[in-house]
Biopython code that builds the backbone (N, CA, C, O; Angstrom):
import numpy as np
from Bio.PDB.StructureBuilder import StructureBuilder

atoms = [
    (1, "UNK", "N", (77.623, 80.630, 134.735)),
    (1, "UNK", "CA", (77.111, 81.977, 134.701)),
    (1, "UNK", "C", (75.616, 81.900, 134.388)),
    (1, "UNK", "O", (75.205, 81.192, 133.469)),
    (2, "UNK", "N", (74.839, 82.603, 135.125)),
    (2, "UNK", "CA", (73.400, 82.556, 134.928)),
    (2, "UNK", "C", (73.011, 83.341, 133.678)),
    (2, "UNK", "O", (73.763, 84.177, 133.176)),
    (3, "UNK", "N", (71.823, 83.042, 133.204)),
    (3, "UNK", "CA", (71.315, 83.702, 132.006)),
    (3, "UNK", "C", (71.203, 85.206, 132.212)),
    (3, "UNK", "O", (71.580, 85.972, 131.325)),
    (4, "UNK", "N", (70.700, 85.643, 133.344)),
    (4, "UNK", "CA", (70.510, 87.076, 133.611)),
    (4, "UNK", "C", (71.843, 87.809, 133.648)),
    (4, "UNK", "O", (71.962, 88.912, 133.115)),
    (5, "UNK", "N", (72.837, 87.208, 134.269)),
    (5, "UNK", "CA", (74.155, 87.837, 134.349)),
    (5, "UNK", "C", (74.784, 87.924, 132.963)),
    (5, "UNK", "O", (75.337, 88.959, 132.592)),
    (6, "UNK", "N", (74.700, 86.850, 132.209)),
    (6, "UNK", "CA", (75.238, 86.832, 130.850)),
    (6, "UNK", "C", (74.523, 87.856, 129.967)),
    (6, "UNK", "O", (75.167, 88.555, 129.185)),
    (7, "UNK", "N", (73.207, 87.947, 130.087)),
    (7, "UNK", "CA", (72.424, 88.919, 129.323)),
    (7, "UNK", "C", (72.822, 90.351, 129.692)),
    (7, "UNK", "O", (72.933, 91.207, 128.814)),
    (8, "UNK", "N", (73.034, 90.614, 130.961)),
    (8, "UNK", "CA", (73.444, 91.947, 131.421)),
    (8, "UNK", "C", (74.818, 92.321, 130.875)),
    (8, "UNK", "O", (75.032, 93.454, 130.441)),
    (9, "UNK", "N", (75.740, 91.377, 130.897)),
    (9, "UNK", "CA", (77.094, 91.641, 130.390)),
    (9, "UNK", "C", (77.053, 91.940, 128.899)),
    (9, "UNK", "O", (77.708, 92.877, 128.443)),
    (10, "UNK", "N", (76.302, 91.168, 128.136)),
    (10, "UNK", "CA", (76.184, 91.373, 126.689)),
    (10, "UNK", "C", (75.552, 92.732, 126.406)),
    (10, "UNK", "O", (75.996, 93.441, 125.503)),
    (11, "UNK", "N", (74.532, 93.100, 127.155)),
    (11, "UNK", "CA", (73.869, 94.387, 126.967)),
    (11, "UNK", "C", (74.824, 95.538, 127.259)),
    (11, "UNK", "O", (74.860, 96.515, 126.511)),
    (12, "UNK", "N", (75.586, 95.433, 128.323)),
    (12, "UNK", "CA", (76.554, 96.473, 128.676)),
    (12, "UNK", "C", (77.637, 96.581, 127.616)),
    (12, "UNK", "O", (77.995, 97.688, 127.213)),
    (13, "UNK", "N", (78.166, 95.455, 127.156)),
    (13, "UNK", "CA", (79.205, 95.475, 126.121)),
    (13, "UNK", "C", (78.684, 96.073, 124.820)),
    (13, "UNK", "O", (79.377, 96.862, 124.179)),
    (14, "UNK", "N", (77.477, 95.705, 124.428)),
    (14, "UNK", "CA", (76.897, 96.257, 123.211)),
    (14, "UNK", "C", (76.731, 97.767, 123.332)),
    (14, "UNK", "O", (77.060, 98.504, 122.403)),
    (15, "UNK", "N", (76.223, 98.231, 124.469)),
    (15, "UNK", "CA", (76.045, 99.666, 124.692)),
    (15, "UNK", "C", (77.374, 100.397, 124.664)),
    (15, "UNK", "O", (77.469, 101.491, 124.109)),
    (16, "UNK", "N", (78.402, 99.803, 125.258)),
    (16, "UNK", "CA", (79.732, 100.400, 125.272)),
    (16, "UNK", "C", (80.312, 100.500, 123.858)),
    (16, "UNK", "O", (80.874, 101.531, 123.489)),
    (17, "UNK", "N", (80.178, 99.445, 123.080)),
    (17, "UNK", "CA", (80.690, 99.449, 121.696)),
    (17, "UNK", "C", (79.943, 100.486, 120.863)),
    (17, "UNK", "O", (80.555, 101.198, 120.067)),
    (18, "UNK", "N", (78.640, 100.576, 121.040)),
    (18, "UNK", "CA", (77.854, 101.563, 120.302)),
    (18, "UNK", "C", (78.267, 102.981, 120.675)),
    (18, "UNK", "O", (78.409, 103.835, 119.800)),
    (19, "UNK", "N", (78.461, 103.238, 121.965)),
    (19, "UNK", "CA", (78.879, 104.575, 122.413)),
    (19, "UNK", "C", (80.244, 104.940, 121.853)),
    (19, "UNK", "O", (80.451, 106.075, 121.424)),
    (20, "UNK", "N", (81.170, 104.004, 121.850)),
    (20, "UNK", "CA", (82.512, 104.259, 121.312)),
    (20, "UNK", "C", (82.432, 104.540, 119.813)),
    (20, "UNK", "O", (83.088, 105.454, 119.315)),
    (21, "UNK", "N", (81.640, 103.765, 119.106)),
    (21, "UNK", "CA", (81.512, 103.955, 117.655)),
    (21, "UNK", "C", (80.919, 105.328, 117.332)),
    (21, "UNK", "O", (81.383, 106.002, 116.412)),
    (22, "UNK", "N", (79.910, 105.739, 118.074)),
    (22, "UNK", "CA", (79.305, 107.053, 117.822)),
    (22, "UNK", "C", (80.251, 108.183, 118.188)),
    (22, "UNK", "O", (80.314, 109.187, 117.479)),
    (23, "UNK", "N", (80.982, 108.039, 119.273)),
    (23, "UNK", "CA", (81.936, 109.056, 119.701)),
    (23, "UNK", "C", (83.089, 109.164, 118.716)),
    (23, "UNK", "O", (83.512, 110.268, 118.372)),
    (24, "UNK", "N", (83.604, 108.017, 118.257)),
    (24, "UNK", "CA", (84.746, 108.006, 117.344)),
    (24, "UNK", "C", (84.362, 108.547, 115.970)),
    (24, "UNK", "O", (85.207, 109.116, 115.278)),
    (25, "UNK", "N", (83.115, 108.382, 115.565)),
    (25, "UNK", "CA", (82.724, 108.834, 114.229)),
    (25, "UNK", "C", (82.845, 110.348, 114.092)),
    (25, "UNK", "O", (83.039, 110.849, 112.984)),
    (26, "UNK", "N", (82.734, 111.085, 115.199)),
    (26, "UNK", "CA", (82.903, 112.535, 115.148)),
    (26, "UNK", "C", (84.322, 112.923, 114.752)),
    (26, "UNK", "O", (84.532, 113.967, 114.136)),
    (27, "UNK", "N", (85.295, 112.087, 115.104)),
    (27, "UNK", "CA", (86.689, 112.387, 114.811)),
    (27, "UNK", "C", (87.129, 111.830, 113.467)),
    (27, "UNK", "O", (88.054, 112.362, 112.853)),
    (28, "UNK", "N", (86.488, 110.775, 113.002)),
    (28, "UNK", "CA", (86.868, 110.150, 111.744)),
    (28, "UNK", "C", (86.417, 110.987, 110.561)),
    (28, "UNK", "O", (87.134, 111.076, 109.564)),
    (29, "UNK", "N", (85.244, 111.601, 110.649)),
    (29, "UNK", "CA", (84.678, 112.349, 109.536)),
    (29, "UNK", "C", (84.948, 113.838, 109.711)),
    (29, "UNK", "O", (84.172, 114.554, 110.345)),
    (30, "UNK", "N", (86.061, 114.292, 109.136)),
    (30, "UNK", "CA", (86.361, 115.708, 109.237)),
    (30, "UNK", "C", (85.782, 116.489, 108.061)),
    (30, "UNK", "O", (85.775, 117.720, 108.083)),
    (31, "UNK", "N", (85.302, 115.800, 107.050)),
    (31, "UNK", "CA", (84.711, 116.430, 105.879)),
    (31, "UNK", "C", (83.282, 115.939, 105.712)),
    (31, "UNK", "O", (82.963, 114.826, 106.130)),
    (32, "UNK", "N", (82.424, 116.740, 105.114)),
    (32, "UNK", "CA", (81.105, 116.239, 104.748)),
    (32, "UNK", "C", (81.254, 115.072, 103.764)),
    (32, "UNK", "O", (82.310, 114.925, 103.148)),
    (33, "UNK", "N", (80.234, 114.256, 103.609)),
    (33, "UNK", "CA", (80.352, 113.081, 102.745)),
    (33, "UNK", "C", (80.782, 113.426, 101.319)),
    (33, "UNK", "O", (80.440, 114.481, 100.785)),
    (34, "UNK", "N", (81.539, 112.511, 100.722)),
    (34, "UNK", "CA", (82.066, 112.733, 99.377)),
    (34, "UNK", "C", (81.041, 112.329, 98.319)),
    (34, "UNK", "O", (80.452, 111.251, 98.383)),
    (35, "UNK", "N", (80.849, 113.190, 97.376)),
    (35, "UNK", "CA", (80.034, 112.895, 96.209)),
    (35, "UNK", "C", (80.825, 113.385, 95.012)),
    (35, "UNK", "O", (80.867, 114.587, 94.748)),
    (36, "UNK", "N", (81.457, 112.466, 94.278)),
    (36, "UNK", "CA", (82.244, 112.861, 93.113)),
    (36, "UNK", "C", (81.284, 113.414, 92.068)),
    (36, "UNK", "O", (80.476, 112.685, 91.493)),
    (37, "UNK", "N", (81.390, 114.696, 91.841)),
    (37, "UNK", "CA", (80.485, 115.369, 90.910)),
    (37, "UNK", "C", (81.271, 116.034, 89.791)),
    (37, "UNK", "O", (82.467, 116.294, 89.924)),
    (38, "UNK", "N", (80.600, 116.300, 88.712)),
    (38, "UNK", "CA", (81.202, 117.026, 87.597)),
    (38, "UNK", "C", (80.677, 118.456, 87.612)),
    (38, "UNK", "O", (79.484, 118.710, 87.446)),
    (39, "UNK", "N", (81.618, 119.386, 87.817)),
    (39, "UNK", "CA", (81.307, 120.814, 87.778)),
    (39, "UNK", "C", (81.910, 121.425, 86.517)),
    (39, "UNK", "O", (82.214, 122.617, 86.485)),
    (40, "UNK", "N", (82.080, 120.621, 85.497)),
    (40, "UNK", "CA", (82.764, 121.034, 84.271)),
    (40, "UNK", "C", (82.033, 122.169, 83.558)),
    (40, "UNK", "O", (80.805, 122.199, 83.473)),
    (41, "UNK", "N", (82.852, 123.112, 83.044)),
    (41, "UNK", "CA", (82.379, 124.212, 82.200)),
    (41, "UNK", "C", (81.275, 125.045, 82.861)),
    (41, "UNK", "O", (80.336, 125.480, 82.194)),
    (42, "UNK", "N", (81.396, 125.263, 84.180)),
    (42, "UNK", "CA", (80.411, 126.078, 84.887)),
    (42, "UNK", "C", (81.057, 127.368, 85.381)),
    (42, "UNK", "O", (82.280, 127.462, 85.484)),
    (43, "UNK", "N", (80.246, 128.333, 85.677)),
    (43, "UNK", "CA", (80.713, 129.569, 86.283)),
    (43, "UNK", "C", (80.366, 129.511, 87.766)),
    (43, "UNK", "O", (79.213, 129.698, 88.153)),
    (44, "UNK", "N", (81.378, 129.249, 88.591)),
    (44, "UNK", "CA", (81.181, 129.116, 90.029)),
    (44, "UNK", "C", (81.970, 130.202, 90.757)),
    (44, "UNK", "O", (82.683, 129.922, 91.720)),
    (45, "UNK", "N", (81.838, 131.418, 90.299)),
    (45, "UNK", "CA", (82.569, 132.554, 90.856)),
    (45, "UNK", "C", (82.101, 132.817, 92.287)),
    (45, "UNK", "O", (80.910, 132.997, 92.538)),
    (46, "UNK", "N", (83.057, 132.838, 93.226)),
    (46, "UNK", "CA", (82.763, 133.163, 94.611)),
    (46, "UNK", "C", (82.027, 132.093, 95.396)),
    (46, "UNK", "O", (81.479, 132.386, 96.459)),
    (47, "UNK", "N", (82.000, 130.870, 94.909)),
    (47, "UNK", "CA", (81.284, 129.792, 95.601)),
    (47, "UNK", "C", (82.107, 129.308, 96.800)),
    (47, "UNK", "O", (83.335, 129.257, 96.733)),
    (48, "UNK", "N", (81.428, 128.953, 97.896)),
    (48, "UNK", "CA", (82.079, 128.490, 99.123)),
    (48, "UNK", "C", (82.017, 126.967, 99.212)),
    (48, "UNK", "O", (80.975, 126.393, 99.527)),
    (49, "UNK", "N", (83.156, 126.318, 98.929)),
    (49, "UNK", "CA", (83.291, 124.875, 99.072)),
    (49, "UNK", "C", (84.138, 124.551, 100.300)),
    (49, "UNK", "O", (84.604, 123.419, 100.428)),
    (50, "UNK", "N", (84.348, 125.485, 101.191)),
    (50, "UNK", "CA", (85.251, 125.282, 102.322)),
    (50, "UNK", "C", (84.801, 124.101, 103.176)),
    (50, "UNK", "O", (83.631, 123.978, 103.538)),
    (51, "UNK", "N", (85.782, 123.227, 103.490)),
    (51, "UNK", "CA", (85.524, 122.079, 104.342)),
    (51, "UNK", "C", (84.799, 120.933, 103.681)),
    (51, "UNK", "O", (84.541, 119.927, 104.342)),
    (52, "UNK", "N", (84.458, 121.032, 102.413)),
    (52, "UNK", "CA", (83.726, 119.970, 101.731)),
    (52, "UNK", "C", (84.669, 118.864, 101.259)),
    (52, "UNK", "O", (85.853, 119.094, 101.014)),
    (53, "UNK", "N", (84.117, 117.666, 101.140)),
    (53, "UNK", "CA", (84.852, 116.537, 100.573)),
    (53, "UNK", "C", (84.467, 116.441, 99.107)),
    (53, "UNK", "O", (83.367, 116.001, 98.771)),
    (54, "UNK", "N", (85.379, 116.855, 98.237)),
    (54, "UNK", "CA", (85.127, 116.867, 96.788)),
    (54, "UNK", "C", (85.951, 115.797, 96.079)),
    (54, "UNK", "O", (86.242, 115.927, 94.890)),
    (55, "UNK", "N", (86.323, 114.755, 96.791)),
    (55, "UNK", "CA", (87.161, 113.686, 96.263)),
    (55, "UNK", "C", (86.703, 113.244, 94.877)),
    (55, "UNK", "O", (85.531, 112.941, 94.656)),
    (56, "UNK", "N", (87.670, 113.214, 93.943)),
    (56, "UNK", "CA", (87.477, 112.732, 92.561)),
    (56, "UNK", "C", (86.477, 113.562, 91.748)),
    (56, "UNK", "O", (86.036, 113.115, 90.689)),
    (57, "UNK", "N", (86.119, 114.732, 92.209)),
    (57, "UNK", "CA", (85.235, 115.598, 91.419)),
    (57, "UNK", "C", (86.013, 116.224, 90.267)),
    (57, "UNK", "O", (87.242, 116.166, 90.224)),
    (58, "UNK", "N", (85.289, 116.813, 89.352)),
    (58, "UNK", "CA", (85.914, 117.387, 88.162)),
    (58, "UNK", "C", (85.450, 118.831, 87.962)),
    (58, "UNK", "O", (84.254, 119.122, 87.948)),
    (59, "UNK", "N", (86.439, 119.735, 87.808)),
    (59, "UNK", "CA", (86.184, 121.150, 87.566)),
    (59, "UNK", "C", (86.844, 121.577, 86.249)),
    (59, "UNK", "O", (87.408, 122.668, 86.166)),
    (60, "UNK", "N", (86.778, 120.738, 85.238)),
    (60, "UNK", "CA", (87.428, 121.004, 83.956)),
    (60, "UNK", "C", (86.811, 122.240, 83.304)),
    (60, "UNK", "O", (85.598, 122.319, 83.110)),
    (61, "UNK", "N", (87.673, 123.200, 82.972)),
    (61, "UNK", "CA", (87.284, 124.454, 82.317)),
    (61, "UNK", "C", (86.205, 125.218, 83.093)),
    (61, "UNK", "O", (85.348, 125.868, 82.495)),
    (62, "UNK", "N", (86.254, 125.137, 84.417)),
    (62, "UNK", "CA", (85.289, 125.814, 85.277)),
    (62, "UNK", "C", (85.883, 127.117, 85.788)),
    (62, "UNK", "O", (87.072, 127.172, 86.104)),
    (63, "UNK", "N", (85.081, 128.156, 85.873)),
    (63, "UNK", "CA", (85.519, 129.434, 86.409)),
    (63, "UNK", "C", (85.251, 129.449, 87.914)),
    (63, "UNK", "O", (84.106, 129.583, 88.345)),
    (64, "UNK", "N", (86.326, 129.308, 88.717)),
    (64, "UNK", "CA", (86.224, 129.289, 90.174)),
    (64, "UNK", "C", (86.785, 130.567, 90.801)),
    (64, "UNK", "O", (87.077, 130.593, 91.997)),
    (65, "UNK", "N", (86.936, 131.620, 90.005)),
    (65, "UNK", "CA", (87.538, 132.863, 90.490)),
    (65, "UNK", "C", (86.894, 133.299, 91.810)),
    (65, "UNK", "O", (85.672, 133.297, 91.953)),
    (66, "UNK", "N", (87.754, 133.676, 92.778)),
    (66, "UNK", "CA", (87.339, 134.164, 94.101)),
    (66, "UNK", "C", (86.557, 133.148, 94.927)),
    (66, "UNK", "O", (85.879, 133.538, 95.878)),
    (67, "UNK", "N", (86.626, 131.871, 94.601)),
    (67, "UNK", "CA", (85.921, 130.843, 95.375)),
    (67, "UNK", "C", (86.741, 130.425, 96.586)),
    (67, "UNK", "O", (87.944, 130.679, 96.650)),
    (68, "UNK", "N", (86.087, 129.788, 97.540)),
    (68, "UNK", "CA", (86.728, 129.350, 98.776)),
    (68, "UNK", "C", (86.766, 127.823, 98.822)),
    (68, "UNK", "O", (85.733, 127.172, 98.979)),
    (69, "UNK", "N", (87.965, 127.261, 98.684)),
    (69, "UNK", "CA", (88.169, 125.820, 98.788)),
    (69, "UNK", "C", (89.031, 125.492, 100.002)),
    (69, "UNK", "O", (89.652, 124.431, 100.057)),
    (70, "UNK", "N", (89.070, 126.398, 100.971)),
    (70, "UNK", "CA", (89.925, 126.194, 102.139)),
    (70, "UNK", "C", (89.480, 124.965, 102.927)),
    (70, "UNK", "O", (88.289, 124.725, 103.123)),
    (71, "UNK", "N", (90.467, 124.200, 103.368)),
    (71, "UNK", "CA", (90.268, 122.998, 104.191)),
    (71, "UNK", "C", (89.361, 121.969, 103.522)),
    (71, "UNK", "O", (88.753, 121.144, 104.203)),
    (72, "UNK", "N", (89.267, 122.013, 102.208)),
    (72, "UNK", "CA", (88.470, 121.033, 101.472)),
    (72, "UNK", "C", (89.334, 119.823, 101.123)),
    (72, "UNK", "O", (90.550, 119.937, 100.971)),
    (73, "UNK", "N", (88.689, 118.670, 100.999)),
    (73, "UNK", "CA", (89.377, 117.467, 100.554)),
    (73, "UNK", "C", (89.289, 117.441, 99.032)),
    (73, "UNK", "O", (88.225, 117.192, 98.464)),
    (74, "UNK", "N", (90.418, 117.700, 98.382)),
    (74, "UNK", "CA", (90.455, 117.781, 96.922)),
    (74, "UNK", "C", (91.273, 116.641, 96.324)),
    (74, "UNK", "O", (91.859, 116.794, 95.252)),
    (75, "UNK", "N", (91.316, 115.513, 97.001)),
    (75, "UNK", "CA", (92.081, 114.365, 96.521)),
    (75, "UNK", "C", (91.507, 113.877, 95.196)),
    (75, "UNK", "O", (90.316, 113.586, 95.090)),
    (76, "UNK", "N", (92.365, 113.792, 94.195)),
    (76, "UNK", "CA", (91.970, 113.284, 92.888)),
    (76, "UNK", "C", (91.122, 114.226, 92.059)),
    (76, "UNK", "O", (90.591, 113.822, 91.025)),
    (77, "UNK", "N", (90.980, 115.465, 92.483)),
    (77, "UNK", "CA", (90.147, 116.433, 91.764)),
    (77, "UNK", "C", (90.887, 116.945, 90.527)),
    (77, "UNK", "O", (92.092, 117.190, 90.572)),
    (78, "UNK", "N", (90.156, 117.103, 89.427)),
    (78, "UNK", "CA", (90.729, 117.623, 88.190)),
    (78, "UNK", "C", (90.327, 119.085, 88.009)),
    (78, "UNK", "O", (89.146, 119.432, 87.989)),
    (79, "UNK", "N", (91.368, 119.939, 87.877)),
    (79, "UNK", "CA", (91.153, 121.365, 87.623)),
    (79, "UNK", "C", (91.697, 121.740, 86.240)),
    (79, "UNK", "O", (92.083, 122.889, 86.028)),
    (80, "UNK", "N", (91.733, 120.799, 85.305)),
    (80, "UNK", "CA", (92.300, 121.037, 83.982)),
    (80, "UNK", "C", (91.582, 122.209, 83.307)),
    (80, "UNK", "O", (90.368, 122.176, 83.105)),
    (81, "UNK", "N", (92.350, 123.243, 82.963)),
    (81, "UNK", "CA", (91.811, 124.409, 82.268)),
    (81, "UNK", "C", (90.912, 125.293, 83.115)),
    (81, "UNK", "O", (90.250, 126.180, 82.578)),
    (82, "UNK", "N", (90.869, 125.073, 84.440)),
    (82, "UNK", "CA", (89.999, 125.869, 85.308)),
    (82, "UNK", "C", (90.632, 127.217, 85.634)),
    (82, "UNK", "O", (91.857, 127.336, 85.676)),
    (83, "UNK", "N", (89.803, 128.229, 85.866)),
    (83, "UNK", "CA", (90.262, 129.541, 86.288)),
    (83, "UNK", "C", (90.290, 129.542, 87.821)),
    (83, "UNK", "O", (89.244, 129.564, 88.470)),
    (84, "UNK", "N", (91.508, 129.519, 88.390)),
    (84, "UNK", "CA", (91.678, 129.485, 89.841)),
    (84, "UNK", "C", (92.204, 130.820, 90.368)),
    (84, "UNK", "O", (92.861, 130.866, 91.408)),
    (85, "UNK", "N", (91.920, 131.887, 89.659)),
    (85, "UNK", "CA", (92.380, 133.215, 90.054)),
    (85, "UNK", "C", (91.764, 133.608, 91.399)),
    (85, "UNK", "O", (90.542, 133.623, 91.546)),
    (86, "UNK", "N", (92.613, 133.924, 92.374)),
    (86, "UNK", "CA", (92.211, 134.364, 93.720)),
    (86, "UNK", "C", (91.386, 133.339, 94.482)),
    (86, "UNK", "O", (90.567, 133.711, 95.323)),
    (87, "UNK", "N", (91.587, 132.055, 94.205)),
    (87, "UNK", "CA", (90.896, 130.985, 94.939)),
    (87, "UNK", "C", (91.625, 130.732, 96.256)),
    (87, "UNK", "O", (92.854, 130.675, 96.282)),
    (88, "UNK", "N", (90.888, 130.582, 97.331)),
    (88, "UNK", "CA", (91.466, 130.290, 98.632)),
    (88, "UNK", "C", (91.624, 128.769, 98.776)),
    (88, "UNK", "O", (90.644, 128.029, 98.856)),
    (89, "UNK", "N", (92.897, 128.326, 98.806)),
    (89, "UNK", "CA", (93.202, 126.899, 98.949)),
    (89, "UNK", "C", (93.896, 126.604, 100.279)),
    (89, "UNK", "O", (94.546, 125.568, 100.425)),
    (90, "UNK", "N", (93.759, 127.508, 101.243)),
    (90, "UNK", "CA", (94.430, 127.337, 102.530)),
    (90, "UNK", "C", (93.962, 126.053, 103.204)),
    (90, "UNK", "O", (92.768, 125.847, 103.422)),
    (91, "UNK", "N", (94.931, 125.190, 103.531)),
    (91, "UNK", "CA", (94.655, 123.959, 104.246)),
    (91, "UNK", "C", (93.954, 122.890, 103.422)),
    (91, "UNK", "O", (93.544, 121.870, 103.976)),
    (92, "UNK", "N", (93.806, 123.088, 102.128)),
    (92, "UNK", "CA", (93.142, 122.106, 101.271)),
    (92, "UNK", "C", (94.061, 120.913, 101.026)),
    (92, "UNK", "O", (95.276, 121.077, 100.915)),
    (93, "UNK", "N", (93.485, 119.716, 100.942)),
    (93, "UNK", "CA", (94.237, 118.507, 100.638)),
    (93, "UNK", "C", (94.231, 118.319, 99.130)),
    (93, "UNK", "O", (93.226, 117.913, 98.547)),
    (94, "UNK", "N", (95.366, 118.620, 98.504)),
    (94, "UNK", "CA", (95.465, 118.575, 97.042)),
    (94, "UNK", "C", (96.189, 117.316, 96.553)),
    (94, "UNK", "O", (96.698, 117.302, 95.432)),
    (95, "UNK", "N", (96.243, 116.272, 97.363)),
    (95, "UNK", "CA", (96.952, 115.053, 96.930)),
    (95, "UNK", "C", (96.198, 114.331, 95.844)),
    (95, "UNK", "O", (96.650, 113.291, 95.366)),
]
sb = StructureBuilder()
sb.init_structure("model")
sb.init_model(0)
sb.init_chain("A")
sb.init_seg("    ")
for serial, (resi, resn, name, xyz) in enumerate(atoms, 1):
    if name == "N":
        sb.init_residue(resn, " ", resi, " ")
    sb.init_atom(name, np.array(xyz, "f"), 0.0, 1.0, " ", f" {name:<3s}", serial, name[0])
structure = sb.get_structure()
């Protein structure tokens, strides 16, 4: 195999792999990036966290009344002592 042909094949394969990786990343990331944060003892009344990745965050003794957590990733989140009155949790991942 000549150098030019081999170089062309490698270039095409690299471009194909890059295109697949960029296309697939749109489907892999359904949530914004996760930043485990502490929202402890805050007043977050009516805040919109819909669709956010809140993995391992903490809302201990936080007032979340009327907030929107729909379709959020809440894996490992602590709501100990939090006020969740009228919070929208539709489609949220609470595992």
